[in-house]
N, C-alpha and C positions, 0 to 999 in steps of 0.2 A: 475581525474574528474569522471570516472565511480564509484569510491568508494563514492564520495560525493553524486552523484545521487542515488546510492544504499541506503545510509543512509537516504536520504530525502524520498525515496519511502517507506522504512520501517517505518519511523516515521509517514508519512501520513496514511499508511495502519493501523497502530496500533491506531492512533487517531480515525480513522473511526470505527474500531472495538470497541474501548472504548465508543465512542458516541452511538453506537447501543446497547451496553450491558445495563443491568439494574443497573450497579454499580454506574454510575454517575447520577446526578440530571438533566442532560441536557435532554430537551424534544425537540430534533431536529427531530427525526424520531418517530412519535407517533404511527403509525400503523405498523403491520407486512409487509403490502404491500409497505410501504414507506422505509423499510429497505432492500429491494431486490437490488435496484440499487447501493446503497453504499456498500453493501456486495460484489457485483461483482467487483466494482472499487477497494475495499480493496484487494481482492484476486489478481487482476491484478497488483496492485502496489507491493504486496509482491512477486509475481512471477517475476516481472521485477527486483526487488531488488536482488533476488537470481541469475537471469541470469547475471546481471551486476557484481555481486560479483564473479561468477564463470568464466566469460569471461575475466576479468581483462584487458580489452582493446586490446586483441589479434586480434580481428576482424579488428579493425581500423589500427592496426600496419601492417597488411598484404597488405594494399593498396599501 
């Protein structure tokens, strides 16, 4: 289960970064100020994915 959550966090973070970049034609975040909140959310999602990937459920196994 942690691996599934890790992959979902990675995909959501990368989609947010892709939406904020100039590569796509999406105009979701028009101004630089509107990109700040999704940037922090994407960073948190990617850090959470790394944590879940490294923890491998050992925290919950100790209970």
